[in-house]
N, C-alpha and C positions, 0 to 999 in steps of 0.2 A: 438539372439546370443545364441548358444548352447555350453556349456562348461561343462566338467566333474569335479568331485570332485578332481581327481588326478591332473588335469591341474591347478585348482585354488590353490591347496596345493603347487604345484611346483612353481607357480608364487610367492606366499607369501614367500616361502623358499628362492627362488633365489633373489627376489628384496628387501625383508624386513628382511630376516634371521629369519623367524618365524616358529615355530613348530605349526602345526594345529591339533586340536583334532576333530573338527567337523565343517561342513559348512551347513547352511540352507539358501535356496533361499527364501527371503521374498520380492517379487517384490516391488520396482525396485532395491533392494540391496541384499547383501549376509551378513548374520550374521555369523561371524567366531569366534569360540571359540579357544583361545590360552592360553598359560601359563600366559600371561599378562592380561588376562580377555577377555571379548567379544569385538570384533571389527566390524566395518562396512566397507565392500568393495563395492564400487560403480563404475559401468561402465557408460560411457556417450558418446553420439554422438556429443557433443559440439566441436567446433573448438578449437585448442590448445590455442589460445590467450584468448578465453572465459574461458576455463578451468583454465588457469593460473591466470586470474583475480579472479576467484571464490576462488581458493585455497589460493592466496595471501590475499584476504579479510578475510578468516577464520583464516589464520596465524596471521594477524594483530590483530584480536580480541583476539586470544590466547596470543599474546605478551602483549597486553594492560591489560590483567588480567580478561577478560570476561569469566566466567566459564560456561555459559549456552548455548554455541554453541559447535559443534564438534571440537575436536583437530585433526588437520591434522598431520599424521605421515609421516615422510620423509623416502625415500628409503635408501638403503645402500650408494647410491651415493649422498645423500642429496637433492634429487628432491622431490617435493610435489606430483607428479603424475608419472605414467609410462604407457607404451604401451603394449597391449596384444591382439593378434589376430585382428589387425586393429581397435582396440578400445582403448580409453584412460580410465584409471581407477585411483582411489586414495583410500587411507585407512584412516579411522578416528576411534576414540573410539566409542563405542556404547552408544548413548545418552540416551536411555530410551525405555521402552516397553509399557507404558500406553499412548494411543493416547488421544489427547485433544478433548473435545466435547464442542463447544461454546454454546450449549443449557444448559449446566450446569454452573450456575453463578460462582462457585469456579474455574472452568477451564478457563472461560473467563477472570476472574480477574487475574489469574496466567499468562495467555498468554499476557494480556495487560501490566502487570508489567514487564514482561521479555522484551517485545518490547521496552518499555520506557528505560529500563536499557541498552539494546542493542544500542539504539540510543546515549546513553552517551559515549559508547566506540567506535562506528563505525566512527572513524575519523582518519585523518593522513595516509590514504592509498596511498602510492607511488608505482608505478609499472614501470618496464622497458618500453622503447619506443616500444619494440617488441610485448608487450601485451597490448598496449594502447587501452582502450575502450572509447567510446564517452561519455563524461559527460553530464548530463541533468540538472545541477543546474540552468543554465540561459536559457534553451530552451523552457520552458513551454508555454510562450505566442505564440511562433512560432508553437509549437505542436498543441495547441488548435485552432489557426487560420487555420492551415492546415486541421484539422478535421472538422472545420466548412465548409471549401471548399468541403470536401468529402461529407458532408450531402447535401450541395447545389447541387452538381453534381448528387447525387442519386435522389434528387427531380426532377432535369431536366430529368433524365432517365424515371421517372414515368410519367411526363407530356408529353414527346414526344414519348414514346414507349408504346406498349401494353404489360403489365405484368399481366398475368392472375392470379386470385386467391387472389389478395391483398384486404384487407378490404376496404369498400367504403370510410371510413374516414381516410385512411392512409395518404393522402396528407395533411390533416389538422394536423394530429399527427406529421408528419414530419416537418411541418412549426413550430409547437409549440416547438419541440425539437431543431430546429435551433435557435429559439429565446432563449431557455434555454442555449444553448452553447454560444451564444453571450453575455448573462448576465455573464456567467462564465468568459469570457475574459475581459469584462468591469470591473468586480470586481477585477480580478487579476491585471489589469493595474493600477487601482487606489490604490491598496494596497501597502504595503512595500515589495512586493515580490522581487524586484531587490536587496534591501538591504539584505534580508535574503539569497537570492541566492549567493550574493557575499561573505557573511559570510561562507556559506557552501563550496564555491569554495576555499576560503582561508584555511579552515580547512580540506579540502579533505574528506568531509562527504560521506559515502556510505550507501545504504539501502538494505533491503532484497528483497522487491518487490512482494513476494508471501506469504502474511501473512494470509494464510488459516489455519483452524484448523488442517488439516493433517500435517502441518509443525511445530506443537508444540507437544512435548511429556512431560509427567509428571514423576518426580522421586518419590522416596518413601516418600519424605516430602511434596509432592504436588506442588513443584516448576516446572515451565515450562521451558523446553529447546527448543531452536530454531534451526531447522535443514533445510536441503535442500536449499543451497545457489545458486542454478542453475541460478537464474535470478537477482542476486545482481548486482548493478551498482552504480556509483557516482550519487547521487540525493539528494533531500530534504527529511528529515525524515517525513515531513507532507504527503508525498505520501504514505508511509506505514500506517500512522494513518488514512488517508482517506480510504484506502482499507479495513482496519480492521472495521471501522465504516460502510462502505457501505455494506460489505458482511454480517455483523452481523445484521444490522438494517433491511435489506430486509426481514429477517425471523421474525421480531418482529413489523411489521406494522409501521416502522419508528418511534419508540417510542423515544420522546425527553428525557424522564426520563432515559431510558437505555443509550442513547448517553451521557447524563450528567454524569452518573455513570462511563462509560468507560473513559471519559475525566478526571474525578476526580481521578481515579486509575492511569491513565497515568501521570497526573500532579503531583501526590504525589511523583513519582519517578523521573520524568524528567519534571520540570515545563515548561509550555508553556508561552511565553510572549505575551502581548496583540496584537502585530503586526502579530502574527501567525494565529489568529482566522479568520480574513478576507480572508487570503490565503487558509486556510482550507475550508472556505465557498465556495470560488471560485472553488476549486477542486471537492467538493461535488456537486456543482451546475451543473457541466458538465455532460451531459447524456451519461456517459461512456458505459453503457450496451446497450443502444439503438444504439449508434454509432458502437459498435462492431458487433451487430447483422446485421446492414445494410451493414457493410463492408464485413462480411462473405457471405451475400446474393448477393450483387450487384457487388463486386469487387474480390472475391476469385476465383481462377482458378477452385476450386472444391466447388461450392457454397452450402449453406444450402439447403436442400430440401424445396420446397415451403410450404408444410404442417408444417414442423418444424418451419420455419420462422414465419408463421402466428400465430401458437400457442404461440410462444415466444413473439411476439408483443402483442397479446391479454393479456397474463400474465402481461407484462410490463404496458399495458394501465390500467389494474385494480389497479396496484400499484401506479400510478401517483398521484392521489389525496392525499394519505397519505404522499408520498414523498414531494410533493409541500408544504403541511402544515408543515412538518418537517423543510424544508429549511427556510421557513418564520419564524418559531419559533426559529430556531438556529440563524438566523440573528438578531432577536429581543433580544434574551437572551444574546448572546455573542458578537454581532457586532453592537449594537445599535448606539454607537458613530460614528463608521466608516460609517455606512449606512446613518445616518443623516448629517454627515459632508459633504459627497459628493452628498447627495440628489438623491439617485438612484431611478429614476422613474420606472425602469424596475423590481424592486423587489416588490412582492405583499405586499400591505398595507391594513389592515382592520381597521374599525372604532375603534376597541378596542386598537389599537396601535398608535393613534394620539397623545397621551401624553407619557411621559416616562414610560416604563413598571415598574411594581412593583419590579421585580427582574432583575437586570442588569447582573448578572453572575460574577463570580470571576474575570475575566480579565478586567472588566470595572469599577473598583472602581475609585473615582475621581482623586486620585493621579496618577493613571496609565493613565487616560485621558490626564492629563497635560504633563506627560513625553513622551507619544507616539505621540499624535496628536497636542499638543500645542493649544488645543481648549480653548476658553474663556467661562467658565461655570459659571453661576450665581446661587445663591440659589433659585431664582424664578423658574428656569427650573425644579427643583426637588421638588417643593412645594407639589406635589401630591404623592410623593413617600416616603417610610420609610427613616429615617435618615441613610445615608451611612457612613461607616468608611473610613477614608483615608488610 
């Protein structure tokens, strides 16, 4: 889209009654200097119902008092967006100029705290029927089951057809990832997912869905603002937390210590209840990156180039041992009661974990066991562990 300074100034004067001092194109947005301060003008190719949902979500956060997301400015006619040269656009305040870098601990902590605070406010979103978007609160078992079928279909393509260039052990890798996806579904179905999903449905919870470092900006005080709500939708907050953990831990060899730190920062702002940890484990267990790569290679009308696909698969394969150890340790540390209650034979077990682990993690103190799973626990079960506080 090509547009001149004069055209944009005319748009802002006509639709918003604003005088414009300067406009800078900082892709994908425009930074507009006005007497009211710097503003952000964004154009989008989203359909109107998608754009309306996104703007209503930001407006809901503004109304609830959340101060770390953009404030949507209404037009003179009271609309949250407007039309210009066959494109939709909307205007917000300028959130900040310092990009977040998750490699810096202070930045990651600030972003995690803001995400947790966002989840406390991201509720009660009602929209007109005309902009209705499909909610995902209760859909995840069906979504994961469908993606398992996708992977099985890709396996059949490899078995029955000649696909040059694939690594010799690709079929074995594919079978492993199908098993990992099935573990994810099994954990989700045994967890209290349905209970949590119904709670989210009742409270009309929505999420950001793209919690990458590029979508957090820092202010002068080092607090993180959350921007770019293009992919927001009704869903469980755990989906955002899963993606934050997944994207961050890939760069840190799936460090359990870093995961614990992120969870502790999040929990200090928006406490997680014990029932949420097995659901988080289920989402992290699903081989999302592998499924996405296969989807783009086997099912996309414009598939990945074979060389790109093979390099990506090799990178992922090198990452698998560390990821597998992390999932095992996460289950041991945070979901020990859940895993043992349902006796999951599909989760990896090592001789070191045949007894109760020395550290059960915050969510599995004895009192919480009783409240959440109604398990009968005896002192003998914990005789080899340090004394735990109720």
